[in-house]
PyMOL CGO cylinders between C-alpha atoms (Angstrom):
from pymol import cmd
from pymol.cgo import CYLINDER

trace = [
    CYLINDER, 0.00, 0.00, 0.00, 1.76, 3.22, -1.12, 0.3, 1, 1, 1, 1, 1, 1,
    CYLINDER, 1.76, 3.22, -1.12, 1.77, 6.15, 1.28, 0.3, 1, 1, 1, 1, 1, 1,
    CYLINDER, 1.77, 6.15, 1.28, 1.20, 9.63, -0.05, 0.3, 1, 1, 1, 1, 1, 1,
    CYLINDER, 1.20, 9.63, -0.05, 2.98, 12.55, 1.47, 0.3, 1, 1, 1, 1, 1, 1,
    CYLINDER, 2.98, 12.55, 1.47, 0.76, 15.48, 2.31, 0.3, 1, 1, 1, 1, 1, 1,
    CYLINDER, 0.76, 15.48, 2.31, 2.20, 18.70, 0.89, 0.3, 1, 1, 1, 1, 1, 1,
    CYLINDER, 2.20, 18.70, 0.89, 1.15, 22.23, 1.87, 0.3, 1, 1, 1, 1, 1, 1,
    CYLINDER, 1.15, 22.23, 1.87, -1.38, 23.97, -0.32, 0.3, 1, 1, 1, 1, 1, 1,
    CYLINDER, -1.38, 23.97, -0.32, -1.07, 27.34, -2.03, 0.3, 1, 1, 1, 1, 1, 1,
    CYLINDER, -1.07, 27.34, -2.03, -2.84, 29.10, 0.86, 0.3, 1, 1, 1, 1, 1, 1,
    CYLINDER, -2.84, 29.10, 0.86, -0.21, 27.84, 3.27, 0.3, 1, 1, 1, 1, 1, 1,
    CYLINDER, -0.21, 27.84, 3.27, 2.72, 28.61, 0.98, 0.3, 1, 1, 1, 1, 1, 1,
    CYLINDER, 2.72, 28.61, 0.98, 1.61, 32.12, 0.06, 0.3, 1, 1, 1, 1, 1, 1,
    CYLINDER, 1.61, 32.12, 0.06, 0.24, 33.33, 3.38, 0.3, 1, 1, 1, 1, 1, 1,
    CYLINDER, 0.24, 33.33, 3.38, 0.64, 37.00, 4.32, 0.3, 1, 1, 1, 1, 1, 1,
    CYLINDER, 0.64, 37.00, 4.32, 3.79, 37.80, 6.24, 0.3, 1, 1, 1, 1, 1, 1,
    CYLINDER, 3.79, 37.80, 6.24, 4.01, 39.88, 9.38, 0.3, 1, 1, 1, 1, 1, 1,
    CYLINDER, 4.01, 39.88, 9.38, 4.45, 43.62, 9.08, 0.3, 1, 1, 1, 1, 1, 1,
    CYLINDER, 4.45, 43.62, 9.08, 7.95, 44.61, 10.29, 0.3, 1, 1, 1, 1, 1, 1,
    CYLINDER, 7.95, 44.61, 10.29, 8.28, 46.77, 13.36, 0.3, 1, 1, 1, 1, 1, 1,
    CYLINDER, 8.28, 46.77, 13.36, 8.86, 50.47, 12.66, 0.3, 1, 1, 1, 1, 1, 1,
    CYLINDER, 8.86, 50.47, 12.66, 12.49, 51.59, 13.01, 0.3, 1, 1, 1, 1, 1, 1,
    CYLINDER, 12.49, 51.59, 13.01, 13.58, 52.75, 16.42, 0.3, 1, 1, 1, 1, 1, 1,
    CYLINDER, 13.58, 52.75, 16.42, 13.86, 56.51, 16.87, 0.3, 1, 1, 1, 1, 1, 1,
    CYLINDER, 13.86, 56.51, 16.87, 17.30, 58.02, 16.63, 0.3, 1, 1, 1, 1, 1, 1,
    CYLINDER, 17.30, 58.02, 16.63, 19.06, 58.28, 19.99, 0.3, 1, 1, 1, 1, 1, 1,
    CYLINDER, 19.06, 58.28, 19.99, 19.15, 61.63, 21.71, 0.3, 1, 1, 1, 1, 1, 1,
    CYLINDER, 19.15, 61.63, 21.71, 22.27, 63.76, 21.31, 0.3, 1, 1, 1, 1, 1, 1,
    CYLINDER, 22.27, 63.76, 21.31, 23.09, 63.37, 25.02, 0.3, 1, 1, 1, 1, 1, 1,
    CYLINDER, 23.09, 63.37, 25.02, 23.88, 59.66, 24.67, 0.3, 1, 1, 1, 1, 1, 1,
    CYLINDER, 23.88, 59.66, 24.67, 27.42, 58.34, 24.51, 0.3, 1, 1, 1, 1, 1, 1,
    CYLINDER, 27.42, 58.34, 24.51, 29.04, 58.63, 21.08, 0.3, 1, 1, 1, 1, 1, 1,
    CYLINDER, 29.04, 58.63, 21.08, 28.74, 55.55, 18.89, 0.3, 1, 1, 1, 1, 1, 1,
    CYLINDER, 28.74, 55.55, 18.89, 31.85, 53.37, 18.92, 0.3, 1, 1, 1, 1, 1, 1,
    CYLINDER, 31.85, 53.37, 18.92, 32.71, 50.07, 17.28, 0.3, 1, 1, 1, 1, 1, 1,
    CYLINDER, 32.71, 50.07, 17.28, 32.04, 46.90, 19.27, 0.3, 1, 1, 1, 1, 1, 1,
    CYLINDER, 32.04, 46.90, 19.27, 35.74, 46.10, 19.51, 0.3, 1, 1, 1, 1, 1, 1,
    CYLINDER, 35.74, 46.10, 19.51, 37.04, 42.66, 20.40, 0.3, 1, 1, 1, 1, 1, 1,
    CYLINDER, 37.04, 42.66, 20.40, 33.94, 40.78, 21.54, 0.3, 1, 1, 1, 1, 1, 1,
    CYLINDER, 33.94, 40.78, 21.54, 32.18, 37.66, 20.27, 0.3, 1, 1, 1, 1, 1, 1,
    CYLINDER, 32.18, 37.66, 20.27, 29.95, 38.63, 17.37, 0.3, 1, 1, 1, 1, 1, 1,
    CYLINDER, 29.95, 38.63, 17.37, 26.85, 36.59, 16.57, 0.3, 1, 1, 1, 1, 1, 1,
    CYLINDER, 26.85, 36.59, 16.57, 26.08, 38.11, 13.18, 0.3, 1, 1, 1, 1, 1, 1,
    CYLINDER, 26.08, 38.11, 13.18, 28.12, 38.01, 10.00, 0.3, 1, 1, 1, 1, 1, 1,
    CYLINDER, 28.12, 38.01, 10.00, 28.07, 40.22, 6.94, 0.3, 1, 1, 1, 1, 1, 1,
    CYLINDER, 28.07, 40.22, 6.94, 30.12, 39.73, 3.79, 0.3, 1, 1, 1, 1, 1, 1,
    CYLINDER, 30.12, 39.73, 3.79, 31.39, 42.81, 1.97, 0.3, 1, 1, 1, 1, 1, 1,
    CYLINDER, 31.39, 42.81, 1.97, 33.21, 42.72, -1.34, 0.3, 1, 1, 1, 1, 1, 1,
    CYLINDER, 33.21, 42.72, -1.34, 35.97, 45.26, -1.94, 0.3, 1, 1, 1, 1, 1, 1,
    CYLINDER, 35.97, 45.26, -1.94, 38.40, 45.93, -4.74, 0.3, 1, 1, 1, 1, 1, 1,
    CYLINDER, 38.40, 45.93, -4.74, 42.03, 44.87, -4.49, 0.3, 1, 1, 1, 1, 1, 1,
    CYLINDER, 42.03, 44.87, -4.49, 43.04, 48.53, -4.01, 0.3, 1, 1, 1, 1, 1, 1,
    CYLINDER, 43.04, 48.53, -4.01, 40.50, 49.02, -1.20, 0.3, 1, 1, 1, 1, 1, 1,
    CYLINDER, 40.50, 49.02, -1.20, 41.73, 45.89, 0.55, 0.3, 1, 1, 1, 1, 1, 1,
    CYLINDER, 41.73, 45.89, 0.55, 45.32, 47.07, 0.25, 0.3, 1, 1, 1, 1, 1, 1,
    CYLINDER, 45.32, 47.07, 0.25, 44.37, 50.46, 1.76, 0.3, 1, 1, 1, 1, 1, 1,
    CYLINDER, 44.37, 50.46, 1.76, 42.54, 48.73, 4.62, 0.3, 1, 1, 1, 1, 1, 1,
    CYLINDER, 42.54, 48.73, 4.62, 45.56, 46.52, 5.31, 0.3, 1, 1, 1, 1, 1, 1,
    CYLINDER, 45.56, 46.52, 5.31, 47.96, 49.49, 5.23, 0.3, 1, 1, 1, 1, 1, 1,
    CYLINDER, 47.96, 49.49, 5.23, 45.74, 51.48, 7.61, 0.3, 1, 1, 1, 1, 1, 1,
    CYLINDER, 45.74, 51.48, 7.61, 45.42, 48.43, 9.88, 0.3, 1, 1, 1, 1, 1, 1,
    CYLINDER, 45.42, 48.43, 9.88, 49.19, 47.99, 10.10, 0.3, 1, 1, 1, 1, 1, 1,
    CYLINDER, 49.19, 47.99, 10.10, 49.83, 51.69, 10.75, 0.3, 1, 1, 1, 1, 1, 1,
    CYLINDER, 49.83, 51.69, 10.75, 47.12, 51.78, 13.46, 0.3, 1, 1, 1, 1, 1, 1,
    CYLINDER, 47.12, 51.78, 13.46, 48.43, 48.58, 15.01, 0.3, 1, 1, 1, 1, 1, 1,
    CYLINDER, 48.43, 48.58, 15.01, 51.93, 50.03, 15.20, 0.3, 1, 1, 1, 1, 1, 1,
    CYLINDER, 51.93, 50.03, 15.20, 50.82, 53.47, 16.43, 0.3, 1, 1, 1, 1, 1, 1,
    CYLINDER, 50.82, 53.47, 16.43, 48.31, 52.22, 19.02, 0.3, 1, 1, 1, 1, 1, 1,
    CYLINDER, 48.31, 52.22, 19.02, 50.43, 49.33, 20.24, 0.3, 1, 1, 1, 1, 1, 1,
    CYLINDER, 50.43, 49.33, 20.24, 47.50, 46.90, 20.24, 0.3, 1, 1, 1, 1, 1, 1,
    CYLINDER, 47.50, 46.90, 20.24, 45.92, 44.37, 17.93, 0.3, 1, 1, 1, 1, 1, 1,
    CYLINDER, 45.92, 44.37, 17.93, 43.85, 45.94, 15.19, 0.3, 1, 1, 1, 1, 1, 1,
    CYLINDER, 43.85, 45.94, 15.19, 42.27, 43.43, 12.86, 0.3, 1, 1, 1, 1, 1, 1,
    CYLINDER, 42.27, 43.43, 12.86, 40.27, 44.16, 9.70, 0.3, 1, 1, 1, 1, 1, 1,
    CYLINDER, 40.27, 44.16, 9.70, 36.95, 43.42, 11.39, 0.3, 1, 1, 1, 1, 1, 1,
    CYLINDER, 36.95, 43.42, 11.39, 37.65, 45.81, 14.24, 0.3, 1, 1, 1, 1, 1, 1,
    CYLINDER, 37.65, 45.81, 14.24, 38.78, 48.52, 11.82, 0.3, 1, 1, 1, 1, 1, 1,
    CYLINDER, 38.78, 48.52, 11.82, 35.63, 48.10, 9.69, 0.3, 1, 1, 1, 1, 1, 1,
    CYLINDER, 35.63, 48.10, 9.69, 33.31, 48.07, 12.74, 0.3, 1, 1, 1, 1, 1, 1,
    CYLINDER, 33.31, 48.07, 12.74, 34.90, 51.33, 13.96, 0.3, 1, 1, 1, 1, 1, 1,
    CYLINDER, 34.90, 51.33, 13.96, 34.46, 52.88, 10.50, 0.3, 1, 1, 1, 1, 1, 1,
    CYLINDER, 34.46, 52.88, 10.50, 30.81, 51.79, 10.40, 0.3, 1, 1, 1, 1, 1, 1,
    CYLINDER, 30.81, 51.79, 10.40, 30.25, 53.29, 13.85, 0.3, 1, 1, 1, 1, 1, 1,
    CYLINDER, 30.25, 53.29, 13.85, 31.76, 56.58, 12.65, 0.3, 1, 1, 1, 1, 1, 1,
    CYLINDER, 31.76, 56.58, 12.65, 29.58, 56.61, 9.52, 0.3, 1, 1, 1, 1, 1, 1,
    CYLINDER, 29.58, 56.61, 9.52, 26.41, 55.85, 11.49, 0.3, 1, 1, 1, 1, 1, 1,
    CYLINDER, 26.41, 55.85, 11.49, 27.22, 58.49, 14.11, 0.3, 1, 1, 1, 1, 1, 1,
    CYLINDER, 27.22, 58.49, 14.11, 27.68, 61.06, 11.34, 0.3, 1, 1, 1, 1, 1, 1,
    CYLINDER, 27.68, 61.06, 11.34, 24.37, 59.98, 9.79, 0.3, 1, 1, 1, 1, 1, 1,
    CYLINDER, 24.37, 59.98, 9.79, 22.55, 60.22, 13.13, 0.3, 1, 1, 1, 1, 1, 1,
    CYLINDER, 22.55, 60.22, 13.13, 23.98, 63.68, 13.75, 0.3, 1, 1, 1, 1, 1, 1,
    CYLINDER, 23.98, 63.68, 13.75, 23.74, 65.22, 10.28, 0.3, 1, 1, 1, 1, 1, 1,
    CYLINDER, 23.74, 65.22, 10.28, 21.30, 62.97, 8.38, 0.3, 1, 1, 1, 1, 1, 1,
    CYLINDER, 21.30, 62.97, 8.38, 21.17, 63.61, 4.65, 0.3, 1, 1, 1, 1, 1, 1,
    CYLINDER, 21.17, 63.61, 4.65, 23.60, 66.52, 5.03, 0.3, 1, 1, 1, 1, 1, 1,
    CYLINDER, 23.60, 66.52, 5.03, 26.31, 64.22, 6.37, 0.3, 1, 1, 1, 1, 1, 1,
    CYLINDER, 26.31, 64.22, 6.37, 29.32, 62.61, 4.78, 0.3, 1, 1, 1, 1, 1, 1,
    CYLINDER, 29.32, 62.61, 4.78, 27.68, 59.17, 4.48, 0.3, 1, 1, 1, 1, 1, 1,
    CYLINDER, 27.68, 59.17, 4.48, 24.78, 60.51, 2.39, 0.3, 1, 1, 1, 1, 1, 1,
    CYLINDER, 24.78, 60.51, 2.39, 27.14, 62.63, 0.31, 0.3, 1, 1, 1, 1, 1, 1,
    CYLINDER, 27.14, 62.63, 0.31, 29.33, 59.66, -0.55, 0.3, 1, 1, 1, 1, 1, 1,
    CYLINDER, 29.33, 59.66, -0.55, 26.35, 57.46, -1.38, 0.3, 1, 1, 1, 1, 1, 1,
    CYLINDER, 26.35, 57.46, -1.38, 25.04, 60.04, -3.85, 0.3, 1, 1, 1, 1, 1, 1,
    CYLINDER, 25.04, 60.04, -3.85, 28.18, 59.86, -5.97, 0.3, 1, 1, 1, 1, 1, 1,
    CYLINDER, 28.18, 59.86, -5.97, 27.69, 57.87, -9.21, 0.3, 1, 1, 1, 1, 1, 1,
]
cmd.load_cgo(trace, "trace")
């Protein structure tokens, strides 16, 4: 006696999804300045593709900062600090900030 597998119907496959929560309001100006998360365990991962020249510049900056600061500076830490700086600028200046200006370039 063959057994048939019960598959979901179209109503189950194409059901409406939940509406996402609205974005959180921007923090007040009195809060601590945004900084990178530093050397902690990170649960999320994001892949970013860069050109060979950009990677070389990141590596050169990393080595100079490592030498000047006298502590370990890895690529991830450098990028997280740069992201924190960009987001702080965006929170402070919005569309008039450096982040928006650079994104508008062709």
